[in-house]
C-alpha positions in Angstrom: -28.5 -50.4 183.0 -30.6 -50.9 186.1 -33.7 -49.9 184.1 -32.8 -52.5 181.5 -32.4 -55.2 184.2 -35.7 -54.3 185.8 -37.5 -54.5 182.4 -35.9 -57.8 181.6 -37.1 -59.2 184.9 -40.5 -57.9 184.2 -40.4 -59.6 180.8 -39.5 -62.9 182.4 -42.5 -62.5 184.8 -44.8 -61.7 181.9 -43.6 -64.8 180.0 -44.1 -66.9 183.2 -47.6 -65.5 183.7 -48.4 -66.1 180.0 -47.3 -69.7 180.4 -49.5 -70.4 183.4 -52.5 -68.8 181.6 -51.5 -70.2 178.2 -52.1 -66.8 176.7 -49.3 -66.7 174.2 -46.9 -69.3 172.8 -43.7 -70.1 174.8 -40.5 -71.8 173.8 -41.3 -74.8 176.0 -44.8 -75.2 174.4 -43.4 -74.9 170.9 -40.8 -77.6 171.4 -43.3 -80.0 173.1 -45.9 -79.6 170.4 -46.9 -82.8 168.6 -45.4 -83.4 165.1 -48.0 -85.2 162.9 -47.1 -87.5 160.1 -49.4 -89.8 158.1 -48.5 -93.5 158.0 -51.0 -94.2 155.2 -54.6 -94.9 154.3 -56.3 -98.1 155.5 -56.7 -100.9 153.0 -60.5 -100.5 153.0 -60.2 -96.8 152.3 -62.1 -95.8 155.4 -59.5 -94.5 157.8 -56.2 -92.5 158.0 -53.5 -93.9 160.1 -51.1 -91.3 161.5 -48.3 -90.9 164.0 -47.7 -88.1 166.5 -44.2 -87.5 167.9 -43.2 -85.2 170.7 -40.1 -84.3 172.6 -39.7 -84.4 176.4 -37.6 -81.5 177.5 -36.6 -83.2 180.8 -35.3 -86.3 179.2 -34.3 -84.9 175.8 -36.0 -87.9 174.2 -38.6 -88.4 171.6 -41.7 -90.5 171.9 -44.4 -91.5 169.4 -48.1 -92.6 169.4 -50.2 -94.1 166.7 -53.8 -93.1 165.8 -56.6 -94.0 163.4 -59.3 -91.6 162.3 -62.2 -91.8 159.9 -61.5 -90.2 156.6 -64.8 -88.2 157.2 -63.5 -87.0 160.6 -64.3 -88.2 164.1 -64.1 -91.7 165.6 -60.5 -91.2 166.7 -58.8 -94.4 167.9 -55.5 -95.0 169.6 -53.4 -97.9 168.2 -50.7 -100.1 169.7 -49.5 -101.1 166.2 -50.3 -100.7 162.6 -50.8 -104.4 161.9 -52.3 -105.2 158.5 -54.5 -102.0 158.3 -52.0 -100.4 155.9 -50.3 -102.2 153.1 -46.5 -102.5 153.6 -45.2 -101.0 150.4 -41.8 -102.7 150.9 -43.5 -106.1 150.3 -43.9 -107.2 146.7 -47.5 -107.2 145.4 -47.3 -111.0 145.1 -46.2 -111.3 148.7 -43.0 -113.3 147.9 -40.3 -110.7 148.6 -39.6 -107.7 150.9 -37.3 -104.8 150.3 -34.9 -104.0 153.1 -31.8 -101.8 153.4 -28.4 -102.5 154.9 -25.1 -100.7 155.2 -22.4 -102.5 153.2 -18.7 -101.8 153.9 -17.0 -101.4 150.5 -14.0 -99.1 151.1 -11.2 -98.8 153.6 -11.2 -95.4 155.3 -10.2 -95.6 159.0 -6.7 -96.3 160.3 -7.9 -99.7 161.6 -9.3 -100.5 158.1 -5.7 -100.1 156.7 -3.6 -101.3 159.7 -4.9 -104.0 162.0 -2.1 -103.4 164.6 -3.4 -99.9 165.6 -6.8 -100.6 167.2 -6.7 -97.4 169.2 -5.9 -95.1 166.3 -8.4 -92.4 165.3 -7.7 -91.3 161.8 -9.6 -91.1 158.5 -7.7 -91.5 155.2 -9.2 -90.2 151.9 -7.9 -89.9 148.4 -11.0 -88.5 146.8 -14.2 -86.5 147.3 -16.9 -86.9 148.7 -15.3 -87.5 152.1 -18.2 -86.1 154.2 -21.8 -85.2 153.7 -24.2 -83.0 155.7 -23.1 -84.0 159.2 -21.3 -87.4 158.7 -17.8 -88.4 157.7 -17.6 -91.0 155.0 -16.7 -94.4 156.6 -16.6 -96.6 153.5 -20.1 -98.1 154.1 -22.9 -97.6 151.6 -26.7 -98.1 152.0 -27.9 -100.8 149.7 -31.4 -102.2 148.8 -31.8 -106.0 149.3 -34.4 -108.5 148.4 -35.4 -110.7 151.4 -37.4 -113.8 150.6 -40.7 -114.2 152.5 -41.4 -117.7 151.2 -37.8 -118.8 152.0 -36.8 -117.0 155.3 -33.6 -119.0 155.5 -32.4 -117.9 152.0 -29.7 -115.3 151.5 -30.6 -111.7 150.9 -29.9 -110.4 147.4 -28.0 -107.1 147.1 -29.5 -105.2 144.2 -26.3 -103.0 144.1 -23.7 -105.5 144.9 -20.2 -104.1 145.0 -21.3 -100.6 144.0 -20.1 -97.6 146.1 -23.4 -95.8 145.9 -26.3 -95.1 148.3 -29.9 -96.0 148.2 -31.7 -94.6 150.0 -29.7 -91.5 149.0 -27.8 -89.8 151.9 -28.5 -87.8 153.8 -32.3 -87.4 153.4 -33.5 -90.3 151.2 -36.1 -92.7 152.5 -38.6 -95.3 151.4 -39.6 -93.1 148.5 -36.2 -94.1 146.9 -37.2 -97.7 146.2 -40.5 -99.2 144.9 -42.0 -102.4 143.4 -43.4 -102.6 139.9 -47.1 -103.7 140.0 -46.2 -107.2 138.6 -43.6 -107.8 141.3 -41.0 -108.6 138.6 -38.9 -105.4 139.0 -37.6 -103.0 141.6 -37.0 -99.4 140.9 -34.5 -97.5 143.0 -33.0 -94.0 143.0 -29.3 -93.2 143.4 -26.5 -91.1 142.1 -24.0 -93.5 140.5 -21.0 -91.2 140.6 -17.9 -91.1 142.8 -15.2 -88.6 143.7 -15.3 -85.1 142.3 -18.1 -86.1 139.9 -20.3 -86.9 142.8 -19.6 -83.6 144.6 -20.3 -81.4 141.6 -23.3 -83.2 140.2 -27.0 -83.6 140.9 -27.4 -86.4 138.3 -29.4 -88.9 140.3 -31.2 -91.6 138.2 -34.0 -94.2 138.5 -32.7 -97.7 138.0 -34.7 -100.8 137.2 -33.6 -104.2 138.7 -35.1 -107.2 137.0 -35.7 -110.1 139.4 -35.6 -112.8 136.7 -32.5 -111.7 134.8 -30.8 -109.9 137.8 -29.9 -107.1 135.3 -30.1 -103.4 136.1 -31.2 -100.7 133.6 -30.9 -97.0 133.9 -34.4 -95.7 133.0 -33.4 -92.0 133.0 -29.9 -92.0 131.5 -30.8 -89.2 129.0 -31.5 -86.6 131.8 -28.5 -85.1 133.5 -30.3 -83.5 136.5 -32.3 -85.0 139.4 -34.7 -87.9 138.7 -36.5 -88.8 141.9 -39.7 -90.1 143.5 -40.8 -92.9 141.0 -44.4 -94.0 141.4 -46.7 -96.4 139.5 -50.4 -95.7 138.9 -53.1 -98.3 139.4 -52.8 -98.9 135.6 -49.1 -99.5 135.8 -48.0 -96.1 134.3 -44.7 -94.8 135.7 -44.3 -91.2 136.8 -41.5 -89.3 138.6 -40.1 -85.9 139.3 -37.3 -84.4 137.1 -35.0 -81.5 137.1 -33.2 -80.9 133.8 -30.0 -79.2 134.6 -27.0 -80.9 136.2 -25.6 -79.1 139.2 -28.8 -77.0 139.8 -30.5 -78.3 142.9 -33.3 -75.7 142.7 -34.2 -76.2 139.0 -37.8 -76.4 138.0 -39.2 -79.7 139.2 -41.5 -81.3 136.7 -43.8 -84.3 136.6 -42.8 -86.9 134.0 -44.9 -89.9 132.9 -43.7 -92.7 130.6 -46.3 -93.4 127.9 -45.5 -96.1 125.3 -41.8 -95.9 126.1 -41.8 -92.1 125.6 -41.4 -89.6 128.4 -44.1 -86.8 128.6 -43.4 -83.7 130.7 -46.9 -82.9 132.1 -45.8 -79.6 133.7 -43.3 -78.4 131.1 -45.5 -75.4 130.0 -46.6 -74.5 133.5 -44.6 -71.6 135.1 -44.1 -73.3 138.5 -42.2 -76.0 140.3 -43.6 -79.2 141.9 -43.0 -80.2 145.5 -44.5 -83.7 145.5 -47.3 -85.8 143.8 -49.6 -88.8 144.1 -51.6 -90.7 141.5 -55.4 -90.7 141.5 -57.1 -93.9 142.3 -58.0 -94.7 138.7 -54.7 -93.5 137.3 -56.2 -90.8 135.1 -54.9 -87.8 137.1 -52.0 -86.7 139.2 -52.4 -84.6 142.3 -49.5 -82.5 143.4 -48.6 -79.6 145.7 -46.6 -76.5 144.7 -45.7 -73.0 145.9 -48.0 -70.3 144.7 -48.0 -66.6 145.9 -46.5 -67.1 149.3 -48.4 -70.3 150.1 -48.3 -74.0 149.0 -51.4 -75.5 147.5 -52.9 -78.7 146.0 -53.3 -79.0 142.2 -54.5 -81.7 139.8 -53.5 -82.4 136.2 -54.9 -84.9 133.7 -52.6 -87.7 132.5 -53.0 -88.0 128.7 -53.6 -91.3 126.9 -51.1 -90.3 124.1 -47.8 -88.4 123.9 -49.2 -85.4 122.1 -52.1 -84.3 124.4 -51.5 -82.1 127.4 -53.7 -80.3 129.9 -53.1 -77.5 132.3 -52.8 -77.9 136.1 -55.9 -76.8 138.1 -55.6 -75.5 141.6 -57.7 -77.3 144.1 -57.1 -75.6 147.4 -57.0 -71.8 148.2 -56.4 -69.8 151.3 -53.8 -68.4 153.6 -52.3 -71.7 154.5 -50.0 -74.4 153.1 -51.0 -77.8 151.8 -47.5 -79.1 152.6 -48.1 -82.7 151.6 -50.6 -85.1 150.0 -51.1 -88.6 151.3 -53.6 -90.0 148.8 -57.1 -90.0 147.3 -60.2 -91.5 148.7 -63.2 -91.0 146.5 -63.9 -87.3 146.1 -61.3 -86.3 148.6 -57.6 -86.0 149.1 -56.0 -86.6 152.5 -53.5 -83.8 152.9 -51.2 -82.0 155.4 -52.1 -78.4 156.3 -50.3 -75.8 158.3 -50.1 -72.0 158.7 -48.0 -69.5 160.7 -50.2 -70.0 163.7 -50.6 -73.8 163.6 -48.3 -76.8 163.2 -49.1 -79.5 160.6 -52.4 -81.4 161.0 -54.1 -83.9 158.6 -57.1 -82.7 156.6 -59.7 -84.0 154.3 -59.7 -81.9 151.1 -62.7 -82.1 148.7 -61.3 -82.2 145.1 -64.1 -80.3 143.4 -65.1 -77.7 146.0 -61.8 -77.2 147.8 -63.5 -77.5 151.2 -61.4 -78.8 154.0 -62.1 -80.7 157.2 -59.6 -81.3 160.0 -59.0 -84.9 160.8 -56.2 -84.9 163.3 -56.3 -82.7 166.4 -52.9 -83.3 167.9 -52.3 -79.8 169.2 -55.9 -78.4 169.5 -55.8 -78.6 173.3 -52.6 -76.4 173.3 -53.8 -73.9 170.7 -57.3 -73.3 172.1 -56.0 -71.1 174.9 -53.3 -69.4 173.0 -53.9 -66.0 171.5 -53.0 -66.0 167.8 -51.1 -63.6 165.7 -52.6 -61.5 163.0 -50.9 -62.2 159.6 -51.2 -59.8 156.7 -50.2 -60.5 153.1 -48.7 -57.1 152.0 -47.7 -56.2 148.4 -44.4 -54.2 148.4 -43.0 -52.4 145.3 -39.4 -53.4 144.6 -36.7 -51.1 143.3 -37.3 -52.4 139.8 -41.0 -51.9 140.0 -42.2 -55.4 140.7 -44.9 -56.5 143.2 -43.4 -58.5 146.0 -45.5 -60.5 148.5 -44.4 -59.8 152.0 -45.8 -61.5 155.1 -46.3 -59.2 158.1 -46.9 -61.0 161.4 -48.2 -59.0 164.4 -48.1 -59.7 168.1 -51.2 -61.1 169.8 -53.5 -58.2 170.9 -51.8 -55.9 168.4 -52.6 -52.3 169.0 -52.0 -50.0 166.0 -51.7 -47.0 168.3 -48.5 -48.4 169.9 -45.0 -48.7 168.6 -43.4 -52.2 168.3 -39.9 -53.5 167.7 -39.7 -55.1 164.3 -37.6 -57.8 162.8 -36.7 -58.4 159.1 -36.7 -62.1 158.5 -34.3 -63.3 155.8 -35.3 -66.7 154.3 -32.8 -69.5 153.7 -32.5 -71.9 150.7 -31.8 -69.6 149.0 -34.6 -70.8 146.7 -36.9 -72.1 149.4 -40.5 -70.9 149.5 -41.4 -68.4 152.2 -44.9 -69.8 152.5 -47.3 -70.3 155.5 -44.8 -72.6 157.1 -44.6 -73.4 160.8 -41.0 -73.9 162.0 -40.1 -75.4 165.3 -37.1 -73.0 165.5 -37.7 -69.9 163.3 -41.3 -69.6 164.5 -43.1 -66.4 163.7 -45.9 -67.2 166.2 -43.3 -67.3 169.0 -41.5 -64.2 167.8 -44.8 -62.3 167.7 -45.7 -63.6 171.2 -42.5 -62.0 172.4 -43.7 -58.6 171.3 -42.2 -58.3 167.8 -43.6 -57.5 164.4 -42.0 -59.7 161.8 -41.5 -58.7 158.2 -40.9 -61.7 155.9 -40.5 -60.8 152.2 -40.8 -63.2 149.3 -37.6 -61.7 147.7 -36.1 -62.7 144.4 -35.0 -66.3 144.4 -38.2 -67.9 145.8 -40.6 -70.3 144.0 -44.3 -69.5 143.6 -43.9 -66.5 141.3 -42.7 -68.2 138.1 -39.3 -69.6 137.0 -37.8 -66.2 136.2 -38.4 -64.8 139.7 -37.0 -68.0 141.3 -33.9 -68.1 139.2 -32.9 -64.4 139.3 -30.9 -64.9 142.5 -28.3 -67.3 141.0 -25.0 -65.5 140.5 -26.6 -62.3 141.9 -26.4 -63.1 145.6 -25.7 -59.6 146.8 -27.8 -57.9 144.1 -31.5 -57.4 143.5 -32.7 -59.7 146.4 -30.8 -57.6 148.9 -32.6 -54.5 147.5 -35.9 -56.6 147.9 -35.1 -57.1 151.6 -34.6 -53.4 152.2 -37.7 -52.4 150.2 -39.8 -54.6 152.4 -38.5 -53.3 155.7 -38.6 -49.7 154.5 -42.2 -50.1 153.3 -43.5 -51.6 156.6 -41.4 -49.3 158.7 -43.4 -46.3 157.4 -46.3 -47.5 159.5 -46.8 -45.6 162.7 -46.9 -48.8 164.8 -43.3 -49.7 163.7 -40.6 -48.2 165.9 -37.9 -47.3 163.4 -35.4 -47.0 166.2 -35.9 -50.7 167.1 -35.4 -52.7 164.0 -33.5 -56.0 163.9 -32.4 -58.4 161.1 -32.3 -62.2 161.5 -31.9 -65.3 159.3 -30.3 -68.7 158.8 -28.3 -70.4 156.1 -28.7 -68.2 153.0 -30.6 -66.0 155.4 -27.6 -66.0 157.7 -25.5 -64.9 154.7 -28.0 -62.2 154.0 -27.5 -60.9 157.6 -23.7 -60.9 157.2 -24.0 -59.0 153.9 -26.6 -56.5 155.1 -24.6 -55.8 158.2 -22.2 -53.8 156.0 -24.8 -52.0 153.9 -27.9 -51.4 156.0 -27.1 -47.7 156.4 -28.1 -47.6 160.0 -31.5 -49.2 159.7 -30.9 -52.0 162.1 -29.9 -52.0 165.7 -29.1 -55.7 165.9 -28.3 -58.8 163.8 -28.6 -62.6 164.3 -27.0 -65.0 161.8 -27.4 -68.7 162.1 -25.1 -71.0 160.1 -24.6 -68.2 157.6 -22.0 -68.0 154.8 -19.3 -65.4 155.8 -16.4 -66.1 153.5 -17.0 -67.5 150.0 -13.4 -68.6 149.5 -13.3 -70.8 152.7 -16.9 -71.9 152.0 -15.9 -73.2 148.6 -12.9 -75.0 150.1 -14.9 -76.8 152.9 -18.5 -77.3 151.9 -19.4 -80.8 150.6 -22.1 -80.3 147.9 -20.0 -78.3 145.5 -22.7 -78.2 142.8 -24.4 -75.6 145.0 -21.6 -73.1 145.1 -20.7 -73.8 141.5 -24.1 -73.0 140.2 -25.0 -70.1 142.5 -21.6 -68.4 142.4 -20.5 -69.5 139.0 -17.5 -71.6 139.9 -14.2 -71.8 141.8 -12.5 -68.7 143.2 -9.2 -69.5 141.4 -10.9 -69.5 138.0 -9.8 -66.0 137.0 -11.4 -66.3 133.5 -14.8 -66.8 135.0 -16.3 -63.3 135.2 -19.4 -64.3 137.1 -17.5 -66.2 139.8 -14.9 -63.4 140.2 -17.7 -60.9 140.7 -19.4 -63.1 143.3 -16.1 -63.6 145.3 -15.4 -59.9 145.2 -18.7 -58.1 145.3 -20.9 -60.6 147.1 -18.5 -61.8 149.8 -19.4 -60.6 153.3 -15.8 -61.0 154.5 -14.7 -58.3 152.0 -16.8 -55.7 153.8 -16.6 -56.7 157.4 -14.6 -53.5 158.1 -17.9 -51.7 157.6 -19.7 -53.6 160.4 -20.8 -51.3 163.3 -23.8 -53.0 164.8 -24.2 -55.7 167.5 -24.4 -59.2 166.1 -25.0 -62.7 167.5 -23.6 -65.6 165.5 -25.0 -69.1 165.9 -23.1 -72.1 164.5 -23.4 -75.9 164.4 -20.2 -77.8 165.0 -21.3 -80.7 162.7 -22.6 -78.5 159.9 -20.7 -79.6 156.8 -22.9 -77.6 154.4 -21.9 -74.3 155.9 -18.9 -75.4 158.0 -17.9 -74.3 161.4 -15.2 -71.9 160.2 -17.9 -69.6 158.7 -19.3 -68.7 162.1 -16.0 -68.6 163.9 -14.5 -66.3 161.3 -17.4 -63.9 161.6 -17.3 -63.9 165.4 -13.6 -63.3 165.5 -13.9 -60.4 163.0 -16.6 -58.8 165.1 -14.7 -59.2 168.4 -11.4 -57.9 167.0 -13.2 -54.8 165.8 -14.7 -54.2 169.2 -18.3 -54.8 168.0 -20.7 -56.1 170.6 -21.1 -59.8 169.6 -22.0 -63.2 170.9 -21.2 -66.7 169.6 -23.7 -69.5 170.2 -21.9 -72.7 169.3 -23.6 -76.1 169.2 -20.8 -78.7 168.9 -23.2 -81.6 168.3 -25.7 -80.0 166.0 -25.6 -79.8 162.2 -27.2 -77.2 159.9 -30.2 -77.5 162.2 -30.8 -77.6 166.0 -32.5 -80.9 166.7 -32.1 -81.8 170.3 -34.9 -80.4 172.5 -32.7 -78.9 175.3 -30.4 -77.4 172.7 -33.5 -75.9 171.0 -34.6 -74.4 174.3 -31.2 -72.8 174.9 -31.4 -71.5 171.3 -34.8 -69.9 171.9 -33.7 -68.4 175.2 -30.5 -66.9 173.8 -32.3 -65.7 170.7 -34.8 -63.6 172.7 -32.3 -62.6 175.3 -30.2 -61.1 172.6 -33.1 -59.4 170.8 -34.5 -58.0 174.0 -31.1 -56.6 175.0 -30.2 -55.1 171.7 -33.6 -54.2 170.1 -36.6 -54.3 172.4 -35.2 -52.7 175.5 -32.5 -50.4 174.0 -34.5 -47.2 174.5 -34.9 -48.0 178.2 -31.2 -48.7 178.4 -30.4 -45.4 176.8 -32.5 -43.6 179.4 -35.2 -42.6 176.8 
């Protein structure tokens, strides 16, 4: 134990030394990195306006700065305000109206709503779902879109959704993309899910509604589609496009681009074996540019928009390389203004040439930090799965990797479950930081991830403990054959579905791993079904309710794929991290798992964040998360041979 303590103190000294010399990434540097987001393109098409935000670890507060940069790079300017450089999309094209949003109280929920003589009561009264969402209890107030007159500032604001208990922007993550003007200023399009109660909780059927300013009538433009309809956008020619998923209740369905031509909807990407993240129109309205997962990355594509309903073209990939194009801001001439990131670099803004794919960095928010940091080597490895498929697996190595040495190695289990394991840069699950702490990371693109076709992506549904779990083990076993991987120092980590994967693998890893970390993971499917808020997720992925005895798929999931059913087989140290305000994977999941580990005498730790949701957002909480994460791994994985006297 003394040797372990000495080694731990040496590790702290090395990290401190690394910080002063800026040799490798540290948790403090990671948290204080600038987060870059584009505000828009200037009206004259010459500049990109963007914002950087950063957190101060001492004050736990966030601050932002505005910048303007030439679309060709260089000539960086600091701004005090945006002013009239970028068109305010909330203002109607004719300049007469502005769209604003307000919370409107429509239902009585609290004790004081019902009884005025109990002002100090603290009670919520519900008679239907959905009574909470993400991290917020329903309080009877709904977000509505209003028309505010610019020509008559004293006039009353007009509620487009008057009296309707629905939200726009949609909660919890909707924004300005949920409501837009028509080019003629006569109509407003907005996105919402006009369902209540159980129907709301089990459905993904959001629609695009059109409000006519002259008649004050609302029309559902997408009533025929029962899945998601989102992100409406008009071209310069006035053609409407949006994103659509077909199947109700399936949040990870294939996302397609729809255009409305002559009152008929045309699915541009129907015959393409992929799913769309987001899109923008070309300047002349003849093309649509979009980004999508492909082969463990996310890249930019373009597709022609037909002039009739019978002609279709195929998407063409624009960008290529070991990085993500994780967003497209717009087109300027021969270029797109895009976001780019990779596992060694946070998001920056780039200029992407449409024809050649060449890229030029425009924002340099973190260059001064990265220039002195040693980067990780990242390999794209192909692993054979148990059913003979080729699986992309990212392998991230420590800075100054020496193949003649042995390294502790971590299997990373991705969340989602159908989220792309691309060249992302997380401010919590950060591979660069893991590698800087001396670990090799193995990150497989297991079954249930986009970028490899619809069949690969959909296989995971109703097979949570099946093929994808074999994919995980295939990946770690393949990489562990390398002489530089210490097979006696393997760990397994993950969050959300990845946290579930950790709980499940803890009972079937056959001694591979020496330690586990599960963050907001699903431990007990029965209690999960009874307390999670978006029931369409568990209905689709498991097959239905646990009490539906006639549903064979659901019964198999609750029996065979339920970690709580196999917790008696746990025998390995495990750290469990849980957010107290996580309503997606509620607090009971983490507490049940920790209690089961403790009662069985398994070395375990609970890291509970009472004020955090499914994520850890506050800077100082994030720093504690990072410190406890590496403290646990160093104790149970990296330093275990020293502790054992080897």
